N, C-alpha and C positions, 0 to 999 in steps of 0.2 A: 563143510564147504570151505571154510577158511582155515589156514594153517595155524597151528598152535605154536607161536613163536616163543612162548614161555618155556617150552621144553628144550630149547637150544642152550648149550653150555657156553661159557665165556670164550673158550677156544674156538667154538664154531662161529660165534659172532665176530671174533677177530678175523677169521678166514673170510667170512662173507664181506665184512667192511673193507678188508684189504683187496679183495677181488673187485669190488665195486669201485674203489679208489683207483686201482690200476686201469680199469676200463675207461673211467672218466678222464684220467690223466692222459692216456693214449689218444683219446678222441680230442681232447683240448689241444694237445700238442700238434696233431695233424691240422686242426682248424687254424691255429696260429701260424703254422708253417705255410699253409696255403695263403694266408693273409700277407705274409712277408715276401712271397714270390711274385715275379712278373710272368703272366701268361700271355698268349697271343691276343686274347681279348678279355675284357672285364667280365663278360658273361661266363667264360670258362672258369674263372676264379670263383665267381659266385656259385656256379653249379657244383664245383668240388666242395666248397664250404657247406652248401646245403646237403649234399650227400653225406658228408661227415657228421652233420648235425642230426639229420632225420633217420639215418641208418648207422648208428654209432660205430660198432665194431667192424662190420663188413665194409662200410663206407670208408672207414679209416684205413683198413687193409687195402682196399682198391686204390685209394689215393697214394698210399705208400708205394705200391708196386707199379701203378700206371700214371697217376697224375703228377707225382713229384718229378718225374723225368721230363714232363712237358713244360714245366715252369723253370725259369732261370732265377737264381738267387740275386736279390738286389745288392748293390754295392754300398 
């Protein structure tokens, strides 16, 4: 029922940890980018941040392609 993680080699662990770190970094970057931008309403900003938090990869991709254009960068 449970995976046997002791069978993984060091290289496999490195790849897994790098993939998890990349996904986490991408999600964290989109959340911080949404935080730093001005949107038409505060609710829109909160909504994009929640999407990026609760649906990490897909939400971050959606923000990157759709939400980022809606917000303007603060000066």
